[in-house]
matplotlib code that plots the C-alpha trace (Angstrom):
import matplotlib.pyplot as plt

x = [83.2, 81.7, 83.3, 86.7, 85.7, 85.1, 88.2, 90.4, 88.7, 89.6, 93.2, 93.4, 92.0, 94.7, 97.7, 96.6, 95.4, 97.5, 101.0, 99.9, 97.9, 101.0, 103.3, 100.8, 100.4, 104.2, 104.4, 101.8, 98.5, 95.4, 94.1, 91.0, 93.1, 95.8, 93.2, 91.9, 95.3, 96.7, 96.1, 98.1, 101.1, 100.8, 100.4, 103.5, 105.5, 104.5, 105.4, 108.8, 109.3, 108.5, 111.1, 113.8, 113.1, 113.4, 116.7, 118.2, 116.8, 114.7, 111.5, 108.3, 106.0, 103.2, 105.5, 108.6, 106.7, 104.8, 108.0, 109.7, 106.6, 106.7, 110.4, 109.5, 106.7, 109.0, 111.6, 109.0, 107.7, 111.2, 112.3, 109.0, 108.4, 112.0, 111.4, 107.7, 107.3, 104.8, 101.7, 98.9, 98.1, 94.4, 94.7, 92.6, 89.5, 87.0, 85.1, 86.1, 87.9, 84.9, 82.5, 85.0, 85.2, 81.5, 80.8, 83.5, 81.8, 78.5, 80.3, 81.9, 78.7, 76.5, 79.1, 79.9, 76.2, 75.4, 78.5, 78.0, 74.3, 74.0, 77.2, 79.3, 76.3, 75.0, 78.2, 76.6, 80.2, 83.0, 85.5, 83.7, 86.0, 84.9, 87.1, 88.4, 91.5, 93.6, 92.1, 94.2, 97.4, 96.5, 95.5, 98.5, 100.8, 99.4, 100.1, 103.6, 104.4, 103.1, 105.1, 108.3, 108.0, 109.2, 106.6, 108.8, 107.3, 110.8, 110.9, 107.2, 106.6, 104.2, 107.2, 109.1, 108.8, 108.5, 109.5, 109.4, 108.8, 111.1, 114.7, 115.6, 113.9, 110.6, 110.5, 110.4, 108.7, 105.0, 103.0, 102.0, 101.3, 97.8, 99.1, 101.6, 98.9, 96.9, 99.9, 100.7, 97.2, 97.1, 99.5, 96.5, 94.8, 96.8, 94.0, 91.6, 93.2, 90.0, 88.4, 91.4, 91.3, 87.6, 88.0, 90.8, 88.6, 85.7, 88.0, 89.0, 85.4, 83.6, 86.2, 89.1, 87.1, 84.2, 86.6, 88.8, 85.8, 84.9, 88.6, 88.4, 85.3, 86.7, 89.6, 87.9, 84.8, 86.2, 85.9, 82.5, 80.0, 78.6, 77.8, 74.9, 77.4, 79.3, 76.1, 75.1, 78.6, 78.1, 75.2, 76.3, 79.6, 77.9, 75.4, 77.7, 77.6, 80.8, 82.8, 83.0, 80.2, 81.1, 84.8, 83.9, 81.6, 84.4, 86.4, 89.9, 91.3, 92.0, 95.1, 93.5, 90.4, 92.4, 94.4, 91.3, 89.7, 92.8, 93.0, 90.5, 92.4, 95.8, 94.2, 93.0, 96.4, 98.0, 95.4, 96.2, 99.9, 99.2, 96.9, 99.1, 100.5, 103.0, 106.1, 106.2, 102.5, 103.2, 106.3, 104.2, 101.4, 104.0, 105.7, 102.3, 101.4, 104.6, 103.8, 100.4, 102.0, 104.2, 101.1, 99.3, 102.4, 102.8, 99.1, 98.6, 101.1, 98.6, 96.7, 99.6, 98.6, 95.0, 96.4, 98.4, 95.2, 93.4, 96.4, 97.2, 93.6, 93.8, 97.3, 96.0, 93.1, 95.4, 97.6, 94.6, 93.3, 96.7, 97.5, 94.0, 94.8, 97.1, 95.0, 92.6, 94.6, 97.8, 96.1, 94.7, 98.2, 99.6, 97.0, 97.7, 101.4, 100.7, 98.6, 101.3, 103.8, 101.5, 100.9, 104.6, 105.1, 102.3, 103.8, 107.3, 105.8, 103.8, 106.9, 109.0, 110.2, 109.1, 105.6, 105.1, 103.4, 101.0, 100.0, 99.9, 97.5, 94.3, 90.8, 88.5, 85.7, 82.2, 79.9, 79.7, 80.6, 77.0, 76.3, 79.6, 78.5, 75.1, 76.5, 78.8, 75.9, 73.6, 76.3, 75.7, 79.2, 78.5, 75.6, 74.8, 74.7, 71.5, 70.8, 71.0, 68.8, 68.5, 72.3, 72.2, 69.7, 71.9, 75.1, 73.6, 72.5, 76.0, 77.8, 75.5, 76.1, 79.8, 79.7, 77.2, 79.3, 82.6, 84.2, 85.4, 86.2, 88.9, 86.2, 84.9, 88.3, 89.3, 85.8, 86.0, 89.4, 88.3, 84.9, 86.8, 89.2, 86.4, 84.5, 87.6, 88.3, 84.8, 84.2, 87.5, 90.2, 94.0, 93.6, 96.2, 93.7, 92.5, 96.0, 97.2, 94.2, 93.6, 96.7, 98.0, 94.9, 95.3, 92.6, 90.3, 86.7, 86.1, 89.1, 88.2, 84.5, 85.6, 87.8, 84.9, 82.7, 85.2, 85.7, 81.9, 81.4, 82.2, 80.1, 77.2, 77.6, 77.5, 74.4, 72.7, 73.5, 71.8, 68.7, 68.8, 68.9, 65.8, 64.1, 64.9, 63.4, 60.2, 59.7, 61.1, 63.4, 67.2, 68.1, 70.2, 67.1, 66.3, 69.7, 69.9, 66.4, 66.4, 69.9, 68.8, 65.6, 67.5, 70.1, 67.3, 65.6, 68.9, 69.4, 65.8, 64.0, 64.1, 65.6, 66.5, 69.8, 71.4, 72.2, 68.9, 66.5, 65.1, 64.0, 66.3, 67.1, 70.7, 70.3, 68.7, 71.7, 74.0, 72.0, 71.6, 75.2, 76.4, 73.9, 74.9, 78.6, 77.8, 75.6, 75.5, 78.2, 79.3, 79.5, 82.9, 86.4, 87.1, 83.6, 82.5, 82.5, 86.0, 87.1, 85.6, 87.3, 90.7, 90.3, 89.5, 92.4, 94.9, 94.4, 95.7, 98.9, 102.4, 102.8, 106.4, 105.7, 104.8, 101.4, 101.4, 98.3, 96.8, 96.3, 93.4, 91.0, 91.0, 93.5, 95.9, 93.5, 94.4, 97.7, 96.0, 93.1, 94.8, 98.6, 98.6, 102.1, 100.9, 103.5, 101.6, 100.2, 99.2, 99.2, 102.8, 102.9, 105.6, 106.3, 109.8, 111.9, 110.0, 112.4, 112.9, 112.0, 108.6, 107.8, 108.7, 106.4, 103.6, 103.8, 105.3, 104.3, 101.8, 104.8, 106.6, 106.7, 108.8, 110.5, 113.7, 113.9, 110.5, 111.5, 114.6, 112.7, 110.0, 112.7, 114.6, 111.6, 110.0, 106.8, 104.5, 100.8, 98.8, 95.6, 92.9, 89.7, 88.3, 88.1, 90.5, 88.0, 88.6, 85.0, 84.8, 88.4, 89.9, 89.9, 93.7, 93.3, 94.6, 94.8, 98.0, 99.7, 98.8, 98.3, 101.0, 98.9, 95.3, 95.5, 96.4, 93.6, 93.0, 94.7, 97.9, 100.9, 102.8, 99.9, 97.6, 94.2, 93.9, 90.5, 87.9, 84.6, 82.9, 85.6, 88.0, 90.9, 94.0, 96.7, 99.8, 102.9, 103.7, 107.5, 107.6, 106.4, 109.6]
y = [122.5, 120.3, 122.5, 121.7, 118.0, 118.1, 120.3, 117.7, 115.1, 116.9, 117.4, 113.7, 112.8, 115.0, 113.7, 110.1, 110.0, 112.4, 111.0, 107.4, 108.2, 109.8, 106.9, 104.3, 106.0, 106.2, 102.5, 101.9, 101.2, 102.4, 105.6, 104.1, 101.3, 103.9, 106.0, 103.1, 101.8, 105.2, 104.8, 101.5, 103.3, 106.7, 105.4, 103.2, 106.2, 108.4, 105.7, 105.1, 108.8, 109.2, 106.6, 108.1, 111.6, 110.2, 108.5, 111.7, 113.9, 115.9, 117.4, 116.1, 118.8, 119.1, 121.1, 119.0, 115.7, 117.0, 118.3, 114.9, 113.1, 115.5, 114.6, 110.9, 111.3, 113.1, 110.3, 107.7, 109.7, 109.9, 106.3, 104.5, 103.9, 102.8, 99.7, 99.1, 100.1, 102.5, 100.2, 100.7, 97.8, 97.0, 94.1, 91.9, 94.0, 94.1, 97.2, 100.5, 103.1, 105.3, 102.6, 101.5, 105.1, 105.6, 102.4, 103.4, 106.7, 104.9, 102.9, 106.0, 108.1, 105.5, 104.8, 108.5, 109.4, 106.4, 106.6, 110.3, 110.4, 107.1, 107.4, 110.6, 113.0, 111.6, 112.7, 116.3, 117.5, 116.1, 116.7, 113.9, 110.9, 107.4, 106.9, 103.3, 102.3, 102.2, 105.5, 107.2, 105.8, 106.6, 110.2, 110.9, 109.3, 111.7, 114.7, 113.3, 113.0, 116.5, 118.1, 116.3, 116.4, 112.8, 110.4, 107.3, 103.9, 102.8, 105.2, 105.6, 106.9, 109.1, 110.9, 112.1, 115.5, 116.7, 115.1, 111.3, 109.0, 106.4, 106.0, 105.7, 106.1, 104.4, 104.5, 101.4, 99.9, 100.4, 100.5, 104.2, 105.2, 106.1, 108.3, 110.0, 110.9, 112.4, 114.4, 115.6, 116.9, 118.4, 121.2, 122.7, 123.2, 122.0, 122.4, 120.0, 116.6, 114.7, 116.2, 115.3, 111.7, 111.3, 112.7, 110.2, 107.4, 108.7, 108.7, 105.2, 104.0, 106.0, 106.1, 103.7, 100.7, 100.8, 101.5, 98.6, 96.3, 97.3, 96.7, 93.2, 92.3, 93.5, 91.1, 88.2, 88.1, 89.5, 86.1, 85.2, 88.0, 91.0, 94.6, 93.5, 91.8, 95.1, 97.1, 94.6, 94.9, 98.7, 98.2, 94.9, 96.3, 98.6, 95.9, 93.8, 95.1, 93.7, 95.7, 98.6, 99.6, 97.7, 98.6, 102.2, 102.0, 100.3, 103.4, 102.3, 100.3, 103.1, 101.6, 98.1, 99.7, 101.6, 98.5, 96.4, 99.2, 99.0, 95.2, 94.5, 96.9, 95.3, 91.8, 93.0, 94.3, 91.0, 89.1, 91.2, 90.5, 86.7, 86.9, 89.1, 87.4, 89.9, 90.2, 94.0, 94.1, 91.5, 93.5, 96.6, 95.0, 93.2, 96.5, 98.2, 95.1, 95.4, 99.0, 97.7, 95.2, 97.9, 100.1, 97.2, 96.4, 100.0, 100.6, 97.4, 94.5, 91.8, 92.6, 91.2, 87.8, 88.3, 89.2, 86.0, 84.0, 85.6, 85.3, 81.7, 80.7, 82.3, 81.0, 77.5, 78.0, 79.2, 76.2, 73.8, 75.5, 75.2, 71.6, 70.4, 70.4, 67.4, 65.4, 66.0, 63.8, 65.6, 69.1, 68.0, 66.8, 70.2, 72.0, 69.9, 70.5, 74.2, 74.3, 72.3, 75.0, 77.8, 76.0, 75.7, 79.4, 80.1, 77.9, 79.4, 82.9, 81.6, 80.3, 83.4, 84.7, 88.3, 87.1, 85.5, 88.4, 88.7, 85.1, 84.0, 86.9, 85.4, 86.8, 84.9, 82.8, 84.3, 81.5, 77.9, 76.3, 76.1, 79.7, 80.8, 78.9, 80.6, 84.0, 83.6, 82.6, 85.2, 87.9, 88.8, 88.5, 90.1, 90.2, 93.8, 93.2, 92.6, 89.3, 89.6, 86.9, 88.6, 88.3, 84.7, 84.0, 85.9, 84.2, 80.7, 81.5, 82.8, 79.8, 77.3, 79.1, 78.8, 75.1, 74.3, 75.9, 74.5, 77.9, 80.4, 78.1, 80.6, 82.9, 80.5, 79.5, 82.8, 83.2, 79.6, 80.2, 83.5, 81.9, 78.9, 81.3, 83.3, 80.3, 79.0, 82.3, 82.9, 79.2, 78.0, 79.2, 78.4, 75.9, 75.5, 75.7, 79.1, 80.6, 79.0, 80.3, 83.6, 84.4, 86.9, 89.0, 88.6, 85.9, 89.0, 88.1, 91.7, 91.5, 88.1, 88.9, 91.9, 89.7, 87.2, 90.0, 91.3, 87.8, 87.3, 90.3, 88.5, 85.5, 87.9, 89.7, 86.5, 85.4, 88.7, 88.6, 85.2, 86.7, 89.8, 87.5, 85.7, 89.1, 90.4, 87.3, 87.6, 91.3, 90.8, 93.7, 93.7, 97.3, 98.6, 99.9, 96.5, 95.8, 99.3, 99.5, 96.0, 96.5, 99.8, 98.3, 95.3, 97.6, 99.7, 96.6, 95.4, 98.7, 99.7, 96.4, 95.4, 92.0, 90.4, 91.0, 88.0, 89.7, 91.4, 89.4, 92.8, 93.8, 96.5, 97.5, 97.8, 101.5, 101.4, 99.7, 102.2, 105.2, 103.7, 102.9, 106.3, 108.1, 106.1, 106.8, 110.6, 110.5, 113.5, 115.9, 113.4, 110.3, 109.0, 108.5, 112.1, 113.6, 116.9, 118.5, 117.3, 118.7, 122.1, 122.1, 121.2, 123.9, 126.4, 125.6, 125.4, 129.1, 129.5, 127.4, 128.0, 126.2, 125.3, 123.6, 120.0, 118.8, 115.5, 113.4, 110.0, 109.1, 106.6, 109.3, 110.7, 113.5, 112.0, 112.9, 116.5, 116.1, 115.2, 117.6, 120.7, 119.9, 120.0, 119.3, 116.3, 113.9, 110.7, 110.2, 106.6, 104.1, 102.8, 102.1, 99.6, 98.7, 97.9, 101.1, 103.2, 105.4, 105.4, 109.1, 108.3, 105.7, 108.1, 110.7, 108.2, 106.9, 109.8, 113.1, 113.6, 113.7, 116.6, 118.7, 116.2, 114.0, 115.6, 113.1, 114.1, 117.8, 117.2, 115.5, 118.1, 120.8, 118.9, 118.0, 121.4, 119.9, 122.7, 121.4, 118.3, 117.6, 115.2, 114.4, 111.7, 110.8, 108.2, 105.3, 105.7, 105.9, 106.7, 105.7, 103.1, 99.4, 99.6, 102.1, 100.9, 103.3, 101.6, 102.6, 106.3, 106.9, 109.6, 111.7, 110.6, 111.0, 114.6, 116.9, 120.4, 119.7, 118.1, 120.1, 121.6, 122.1, 125.0, 124.5, 126.6, 125.5, 122.8, 121.5, 118.4, 115.7, 117.7, 119.5, 121.5, 122.0, 124.1, 122.9, 125.5, 125.4, 127.9, 125.3, 123.2]
z = [102.2, 99.6, 96.9, 98.4, 98.4, 94.7, 94.0, 95.8, 93.7, 90.5, 91.7, 92.4, 88.9, 87.4, 89.3, 89.0, 85.4, 83.3, 83.9, 83.5, 80.3, 78.7, 79.8, 78.5, 75.2, 74.9, 75.5, 72.7, 74.4, 72.5, 73.8, 75.6, 77.3, 78.2, 79.9, 82.0, 82.7, 83.8, 87.6, 87.8, 86.3, 87.9, 91.5, 91.0, 89.6, 92.5, 95.1, 93.5, 93.3, 97.1, 97.9, 95.6, 97.0, 100.6, 99.8, 98.3, 100.9, 98.5, 99.9, 98.4, 97.4, 94.7, 92.5, 92.8, 92.3, 89.3, 87.7, 88.3, 86.7, 83.7, 83.2, 83.4, 80.9, 78.5, 78.9, 78.1, 75.1, 73.7, 74.2, 74.5, 70.8, 70.3, 72.4, 71.8, 68.2, 66.6, 66.4, 68.9, 71.3, 71.6, 74.0, 71.8, 72.5, 69.5, 70.7, 69.2, 71.4, 71.2, 72.4, 75.2, 76.5, 76.3, 78.3, 80.8, 81.3, 82.0, 84.8, 86.3, 86.1, 87.8, 90.5, 91.1, 91.6, 93.9, 96.1, 96.6, 97.3, 99.2, 101.2, 101.3, 101.1, 104.4, 106.1, 105.9, 106.3, 104.2, 107.0, 109.0, 109.5, 110.6, 113.7, 113.7, 115.6, 112.5, 111.2, 113.9, 112.4, 108.8, 109.3, 111.5, 109.0, 106.4, 108.7, 109.5, 105.8, 105.1, 108.0, 107.1, 103.4, 103.3, 101.8, 101.5, 102.2, 103.5, 106.4, 107.3, 110.8, 112.8, 114.2, 111.1, 112.5, 116.1, 119.3, 119.4, 122.5, 120.9, 121.8, 118.1, 114.8, 114.7, 110.8, 108.7, 105.7, 105.4, 102.1, 102.1, 98.6, 99.6, 102.4, 100.1, 97.6, 100.4, 101.7, 98.1, 97.6, 101.1, 99.9, 98.2, 101.6, 104.6, 107.1, 105.5, 105.8, 106.4, 103.3, 101.3, 102.6, 101.9, 98.4, 97.5, 98.7, 96.7, 93.5, 94.2, 94.8, 92.1, 89.3, 89.7, 90.9, 88.3, 85.4, 86.7, 86.8, 83.2, 82.1, 83.9, 82.0, 78.7, 79.2, 80.8, 78.5, 75.2, 73.5, 74.9, 75.5, 73.9, 75.1, 77.3, 79.7, 80.1, 80.7, 83.4, 85.0, 85.4, 87.7, 89.4, 90.5, 93.0, 94.2, 96.4, 99.9, 101.3, 98.8, 98.5, 100.8, 104.0, 103.8, 103.4, 106.5, 108.4, 107.8, 109.0, 106.1, 103.6, 102.0, 101.8, 100.3, 97.6, 96.7, 96.4, 94.2, 91.9, 91.9, 89.0, 86.8, 87.4, 86.9, 83.5, 82.5, 83.5, 81.5, 78.5, 78.9, 79.0, 75.9, 73.8, 70.7, 69.3, 71.4, 71.4, 72.6, 75.3, 76.4, 76.6, 78.8, 80.9, 81.6, 82.5, 84.6, 86.6, 87.4, 88.5, 90.8, 92.3, 92.9, 94.6, 96.8, 97.9, 98.5, 100.5, 99.8, 100.5, 97.4, 95.3, 96.6, 95.4, 92.0, 92.1, 92.5, 89.6, 87.2, 88.2, 87.4, 84.0, 83.2, 84.0, 81.7, 78.9, 79.4, 79.2, 76.0, 74.4, 75.4, 74.8, 71.0, 71.7, 74.1, 77.0, 79.5, 78.6, 79.1, 82.5, 83.5, 82.5, 84.5, 87.6, 87.3, 87.0, 90.1, 92.0, 90.9, 92.0, 95.3, 95.9, 95.3, 97.7, 100.3, 100.0, 100.5, 103.5, 105.1, 104.6, 108.1, 107.4, 106.6, 110.0, 111.7, 108.7, 108.0, 111.7, 112.7, 114.1, 113.7, 115.9, 114.4, 114.4, 113.0, 112.0, 108.7, 107.5, 108.4, 106.6, 103.4, 103.5, 104.0, 101.0, 98.7, 100.1, 99.8, 103.4, 105.1, 108.4, 110.9, 110.0, 106.2, 104.4, 102.7, 98.9, 97.4, 94.1, 93.7, 94.7, 91.7, 89.2, 90.6, 90.2, 86.7, 85.8, 87.4, 85.7, 82.4, 82.8, 83.7, 80.9, 78.2, 79.7, 79.2, 81.7, 84.7, 85.4, 86.5, 89.1, 90.6, 92.2, 93.6, 95.0, 96.6, 98.3, 99.4, 101.0, 102.7, 104.1, 105.4, 107.0, 108.5, 110.1, 111.2, 112.7, 115.1, 114.8, 112.0, 109.3, 106.5, 107.9, 107.8, 104.5, 102.7, 104.4, 106.2, 103.6, 104.5, 108.3, 108.2, 108.3, 107.2, 106.0, 103.6, 102.4, 101.8, 99.8, 97.5, 97.2, 96.0, 93.5, 92.1, 91.8, 89.5, 86.2, 87.2, 88.1, 84.8, 82.8, 84.7, 84.2, 80.5, 80.2, 81.8, 79.6, 76.5, 77.7, 78.4, 75.0, 73.4, 75.4, 74.4, 70.8, 71.3, 70.8, 71.3, 74.2, 75.9, 77.4, 79.1, 80.4, 81.9, 83.3, 84.8, 86.4, 87.8, 89.2, 90.8, 92.3, 93.6, 95.3, 96.9, 97.9, 98.6, 102.4, 103.3, 106.6, 108.4, 110.2, 113.5, 114.2, 112.1, 111.2, 107.7, 106.2, 102.7, 101.4, 101.4, 104.8, 106.3, 104.8, 106.1, 109.5, 109.8, 108.7, 110.9, 113.8, 113.2, 113.0, 116.1, 118.4, 119.6, 122.3, 120.1, 118.9, 120.2, 119.2, 119.4, 118.0, 121.5, 122.1, 118.7, 119.7, 123.0, 121.5, 118.8, 121.5, 123.8, 121.0, 120.7, 124.2, 123.9, 122.7, 119.4, 120.0, 123.3, 123.6, 124.8, 126.8, 126.2, 126.3, 122.7, 123.4, 124.6, 121.0, 121.6, 119.2, 116.4, 117.2, 115.4, 112.2, 112.5, 113.9, 113.6, 117.4, 118.9, 121.0, 122.3, 121.8, 118.4, 118.9, 121.8, 121.8, 125.5, 126.3, 122.7, 121.5, 121.2, 123.6, 125.5, 129.2, 129.3, 127.7, 130.3, 133.1, 131.6, 131.3, 134.8, 136.9, 135.3, 138.1, 140.6, 138.8, 141.9, 143.7, 141.1, 139.7, 136.8, 135.5, 135.9, 133.8, 131.0, 131.0, 130.6, 128.0, 125.9, 126.2, 127.7, 128.9, 128.7, 129.6, 127.7, 129.0, 127.1, 129.3, 133.0, 134.3, 133.8, 130.0, 129.0, 125.3, 124.7, 122.3, 123.4, 124.1, 127.0, 130.3, 133.2, 134.4, 131.2, 131.5, 135.3, 135.3, 132.9, 133.6, 137.4, 137.2, 138.6, 139.9, 143.2, 141.7, 142.7, 139.8, 137.4, 136.7, 135.1, 131.9, 130.7, 131.3, 130.0, 131.4, 131.7, 129.4, 130.9, 129.7, 132.3, 132.2, 134.0, 136.7, 136.6, 139.4, 141.8, 141.6]

ax = plt.figure().add_subplot(projection="3d")
ax.plot(x, y, z, "-o")
ax.set_aspect("equal")
plt.show()
């Protein structure tokens, strides 16, 4: 199974990197920059291709998509140099391509090893999936895409194939580039959806995110720091618990995770576009940056607003630097005017009617203001997260260095914004400041803490670089051995040394929290919404059912996962009880299926919908179900038992039952 995990990873690397590399080279990016920028371009191209195929009614398959991407690459190779010239664009980076690729390989190697051995290897089985409430939607959307061969973000729905409980199409816009990539790779092995999803997350965590951080540091610090800063960044990027570790452990925000992992790369491309002096080079980086924006928007749209924060801070910095040649007061006025303009754009987006459901979403507060401030500086953004005082020391050194040198304030501003948004989110309820700052991320502390960590990496790198310089002076050694060894020791200390956790006041290490959390999630055969024993029961009974017949189920008991895992023909793939658009027939089934022997309306729907089986995985009390479970919503299904007229018991184990509708009884 682990072999398949890595084979999926290799497939993802090929489909994500090769087309983007060719297109970026055609535009004129230097080979090393083209290699790092490739995911930002490829993901956008695939997402656009999925939409175009959906509009034209063309089935998405691995072969058709790769052929279309090949045609696109050839088109760029033919016309690219005509528009962008023949000179290579280096983005103002002084390091040679060889050294950039070597350093990038260091980032990827360190991240690949640590994410695998500290996180994924503890799964024991790569088909294990952390079963959050939103996980159900994501994995079933992948299966729906694969079954329908329609991966378009414009018509995303769990019911693109098979019987739907909705009276009309439930499809609509949903940023689903992540799901489309999974569905694309799933053609290689259709029965291993969870393995494919885990492998894609691994590629984002271990390859795309660290290389993006390196690209970000290359652009942010190219005029200030040497190679020591980049070496430090390779280790520091994996030391912040809130991202990527906590989001991986949460397990249900795959699109958000992938977009955050891509964010540093897209920011670096936008910075390169701002800094470019030659118009052809600027045009090239603007073009690639636009592709990056599309990738973010179609992975998880809210990340575009994070990009806006980073780029706004840098543009204000450039405006100050440019205008400061005239007078300091004039430059301050220009910067203030720029921030007013950025604020107006932010406010206009906030007031957009289609944004209301996003920005008005309310996550309840969990702590006071002082606790919120402390958690930001100690890099411990939840009760289960370890305190990280070592990072606090490095961060303070980095921030002090920036302030002292009066350079790089654009590095502090994004961190300050996200930190304030996080504090407002965790310490207040229903306030305007909470929603205006954090509303574009659902006022979700987990998302805001992840952004705070991403924004902190350049500051941490500067702080660690300053400490490395002092260390080199003390030992009278200026070779690369010192930064590598010191950075590795620091990283090991952050991961291995025990510190307190806020919720339990217990002493746990960074690694200890990860191990405990994963082991707790895996648990025993009876742990989880869709436990191992339930999976085994479903796999067994599916061998006894007619694949063309519909299985009625209560999705909150975990049975909806059977669609993603086994392609089971279950009617309810998520809890949509009483939601807008649910058909009258669906409501009758949910409430009256148990009365099939005497209710002619139920009999007619069962016949028309080809319903033949009923699957129950929990007792009516809903123990072990999702929090959305209510017996009143599913009484027509959950109250069926062995004595209910019109049903024959096919198989049972504990609370789990499979019934067949006995049509001869009515």
